[in-house]
N, C-alpha and C positions, 0 to 999 in steps of 0.2 A: 643785520637789520631786524628790528623788532617785528614780530608777527602778532596777529590776533586770532587765537584759537579758543574755542569754547568746548570744554569737556563736560559731558553729562553722564552721571553715574546714578543708577536706579536700583533699589532693592524693592522687589515686589513679590508678595506671596499670592500664589494662584491655587485655588482648591482643585479637586478632581476636574480634569479638563483634557482636551486634545487640541491645543492651539494650532499645531503645525504638524501635519501627517507626512509620513513617507509613502512610497508606492504601495505598501501593504495596508495602509490605514493606521499604522502604529505611530504614536507620538515620536518625533525625532529625538535622538539622544546623541551623546558624544562622550568619549572617555577623556577625562582631564584629571590630573593628579592621581592617576592609577585607579579611578573608580568611574562608574558610569553616571552621567549627569543627564537631567532633562535638558533639552535644547529647543530653542525657537530660532529659526533661521533669520538672518538679517533681512532677506527679501520679504518675509512675512511681516516684520515690524515696519519696514519702509512702506509697504503697501498700506498698512493700517494708518501710518502717519500721513501719507498722501490723501487717504480718504478723509482724515480729520480736517485737512485743509479746506474742504468744501464748506465747513462751518466757520472757518477762521479767516478766509480771504475772499475777495471778490472774484467772480468767475473769470474776469478778463486778466487776472493775475496768475491763472492756472493753465496747464496744458492738457492735451489729450494724447494718450498712447494707444494706438490702434493700427491694425492692418487695413481697416476699412476707411482709410484716410481720404480716398477719392470721393466716397459718398459724403463724408463730412464736409469736404471742401465744396462739393456740388451744392449742398444745402446752403452754404454761405453765399455761393455765387447766385443762387436763385433768390436769396433774401436781398442781395444787393441789386439784382436786376431780374424782376419777376418774369420777364419774357424768356429768360434762359432757364429752362427746366428740363426734367427728364434726361434723356440720352444726351442732349446737347450740353447740359450742365456737367454731366459726368465726363464727357469727352474733353471739355475745357479743363476740368479739374485734373484729369489724367495727364494731359500734355503739360500743364503748368507744374505739377508735382515732379514729373520726370526732369524737367528743365531746372527746377529749383533745387532738387536734392540729388540728382544723378541716379536715383533709384528706379528700378523697374516696377511699373504699376500695370498689372495685366490680370485678365480673368484666369483664376486657377483652373488648370486643365481638367482635373477631376470633377470640379463643380460644373464646368462647361459641358462635359460629356454626360454627367448625370441629368442636367437640365434638358439636354437635347433628347435623351432617351425618354424622358417624361413628357416631352412636348411643351416644356416650360420656357419662358423667356430667358435669354442669357443672363447669368448673374453679373453683378457689378464687378469691376476690377478691384484687385487688392494688392497691397504691397507684399513682398515676399517675406517680410518680417515686421515686427511691431515698429511703428514710426511715431516718434514723440515730437509734437509741435505745440507751440503755445497758441492760445486763443487769438492773440494779437497777430501772430505770424499767419494763422489761417485766414483771418480777416484781410490782412495785407495781400496775400496771394489771391484771394477772391476778387479784390479790387483790380489787381493786375490782370486776372483772367478776363474780367468784364471789359477792361480797356482794350485787350487784343482779341475780343470775341469774333470779329469779322473773319479773321484768318489766324488762329492762334499759332499754328506751326510757323507761318511766315513771320509773325510778330516775334516769336521767341528765337528765331534765327538771327535776329538783330542782336549783336553783342551787348549793346547797352541795355536792352530789355532782359536778356538772359541774366546779365550781371545783377540787374535790379531784382529779378526773381530770387536769385541765390542770396542776395543781401537781405531780402525780407525774411527768408527762412533761417538766417543765421544771426539775427539781431533781435533785441527786445525779448530775450528768453523769459519764460514764465518762472515763478518762484520754484515750482517743483523740478523743472529742468535744471535751473541753476543749482539747486541743492543736490539732486540725485544723478545729474548727468544725462547724457544722450549719446548713443552709439548709432551711427549710420554706416552700415557695412560697406555700401558702395561708394561712399565719399568720406574718407577719414577726416577731411578738413571741416566737416560738419559736426564732428564729435565734440561733446562738451564734457570736460572733466568735472566729476562731482565735487561739490564743496563739502558734502557731508559723508562721513564714514560711520557705518553702523555695524557693531559686532554682533555675532550670534549670541543671543541670551542663553546663559547656562545656569543650572541650579547650583547653589552654594554647597550642596550636600549630595550624597549618593542617592540615586533614585532607581526604583524598579518599576517598570510599566505593569499595570494591572489590566484585567479584562472584566467587563461587565456583561453578564448574560441577561438579555432582556426578552420579553414577550409582548406581543400586541394582541388584543382581543378583537374579534370580528363582531361589531355591534349588531349585525343582522342575523347572527347565528343564534337561533332559539331552540335548536334541537338538542335534547339532552344527550343523545347518542353521539353527537359530534362536538361535545364539549372539549375545551382546550384552546390553545393559542391559535390565532389566525396567522401569526408570523413569529418566528424566533430568530435571534441573532446575537452577535456580540459586538461590543465596541471597546477599544482599548483606551486607556487614560493613564494619567499620573497626576500628582500634585507636587508643587515645589515652591521654594523661595528662590526667585531668580535674581541674578545680577545682570543688569542691562547696561550697555555702554555705547555712547556715540560721541563723535568729535566733529566739530564744525569749523572749517577754515573760513573765517570771515573775509579775509583778503580775496580768496578765490570766489567767494559768494559775491562780493562787490564787483569783481571783474565779470563774472558770468551774467550778472544783472545789467551790466553796461551802464552803471550809474554815472551821472555827470553828462549824459547826452542831452538831457532836458534841462535847460537853464532855469526853468520855472520850478524845478523840484529839488529841494535840498538833498545833498549827497546822502545824508544819514537816514532819510525817511524810508526808501525802499529796502535798505539793508535792515533797518530796525524792524520793519513789518515782517520781513522774511525770518529774521532771528526769532522774533516772538512766536511766529506760527510754527517754526520747527520745534522750539522748546516745548510749547504747549502740546503740539500734535504728538511728539515723540513720548512725552511723559504720560499723557492721559489716554493715549490710544490703546487698543487691544485687538490683536488678530481675531478674526471671526470664526476660525475653525471649530466646528461642532458647538458653536455658542448656544444654539437652541437646545441642545441636549444637556449641556452642563450649566449654563447661565453663570459663567465665571466672570462676572463684572466687578473686578477689584480695581483699586487704584494703588499706586505705589505707597509703601509705608515711609520710604526715605528717598530723597533726591538731593544729590550734591552737584552743583554746577560751579565750575572753576574757569576763570578767564586766564589763559596762558599767554606767554610772550615768546615762547621758543618752539615748543612742539607739544603734541597731545600726549597724555599719559593715562593709560588704562590702569585700573586698580584690580583687575581680574586675578592677579597673582595673590591677592589676599585670601583667595579661596582655593589655591592649588592644593592646600591641605584642607580636605572637606570639613565643613562644620558638623559637629556631632551634637545631637540633641541631648539635653541634660537627662540623666536617669530619673525616671518616675514622673516627669512633667512634660516632656516632649517640647517641640517647637525649635525652629532654627533661626528665627529673625534676631533674637537677642544676641546669640553667638555670632551671627553674621555681622552685626553692627560692631561688636567688640573686635573681631578680626579685622574688619575694614578700618576702624579707627587706628589700630596699631600699625597697620600697613601704611596708611596715609602719613602718619607721623614719621615713620622710618624713611619712607621714600622722599618726602618733602625736605626732611633734615639732611639726608645724604646728598641729594642733588640740589640743595639750596634753592628751592622753589616755594618756600613757605610764605613768601610775600604775595604770591598770586592771589587775587581776591576770590573768595568762595562764598556761595550762598547755600543754605541748608533748609530744605522743606521736609518736615518729618511729622509723623503722627504716631501716638502711642508711647507707652513707657519703655517698650523694648528698644526704641531708637534713641533714648536719652544720651548714650555715649557719643553720638554723632553731633551733639550740640556744640562740641568744642571745635568742630572742623571749619565752621564759617558762620556768617550772619544768618540768624533765624528769620525765615520769611514764609508767607503764604504764597499760593500760586500767583496771585496778581502782583504781589511785591517782587516775586522772583522775575517775572516777565519784565516789569518796569525797571528793576535794578540792573538786570543784564543788558536790557536795551539801552538804558542810559549810559552804562559803562562802555558799551561798544561804540556809541556815538562820541563819547568823550575821547576814547582811544583813537578813533579815526581823526578827530579834530586835532589831537595832540601830534599825530603823525604828519600834519600839514597837508591832509588830503581834501580838506573842505573845498568843494566846488571844482576839484580838478577832474576826478574820474578818469579811468583808463579804459580805452576802447577794447572791445572783445574782438 
């Protein structure tokens, strides 16, 4: 059966920076092809992509991942019914969430003991782990809690009401939940398998971390005998041309979004919006580690997007042999583009996937070799082209208006 998979390949040069630190504050690295590479974890770039969604999608299409979910739901309960506020709203929220997700929502023991010693009010309850719910799911649970507010425990003991609560928490997933998945440790049936896979970004060349020794001057120190720095320290950094890769399973995305449940909404519209947001967010986002220190606000020099029919294909093997800078003139981007082109040509010919449509967004003379890989586009044309191709593919598969329940 034909599938719809979107591959996203990115070459991006980043100047001195510390995008993603380990526990010692040093930029993360990995050994690949026998040499050490700069590395940015998939979690860091997925977080950056999710943050980009705030400017690309409506708030009701997004979710919230937090342990303080009871407070969040209590706020929605109060907004729906102003007479329910404070402790009453929190109690309703706690009971509703426990019934809906099967998770424990309680006041953390250490926080409770600390508040008691200080004579402070008991802190609000929290989930024992990060809970990911869509805005629409939270609103639905708030309406349910208001409906059973007279005696929420008795209300939720009724099987029909409890099933309704569980149904609300497991339908109408937000775009970010549909893309990146959800794990509910206490209720495996509430897990959502991610539609998107994001690889750790690695440099196409060998990298060595460096250290910057810095000083800060005390502006109020005017005594000559106390001249010198008010603070000294070091910060580690590196610079690299990164290869970034992500794959999006459009079929799973469609299922996770539950498209087809609303007869007034075309099947391709929510999927198209989610695809556009993911592409734009992943391509243009940047992790914010030490961003104020280094100001490393670059955009990718080259982006290749391919629509697959069988399985995703990463091109990271193009850089198993690290790119070497030309003697006397430096720079890795031109060599990276040449190695990538050669690898793409060989792989697509050997595995007979050369007919899969591809789009190329590129900037600068160094990326000219990649012009042969696909149709040249700007960022807007890329989003439009891929979105239209996905809609056409779904229609050709005979899925128009059918939708599969989640």
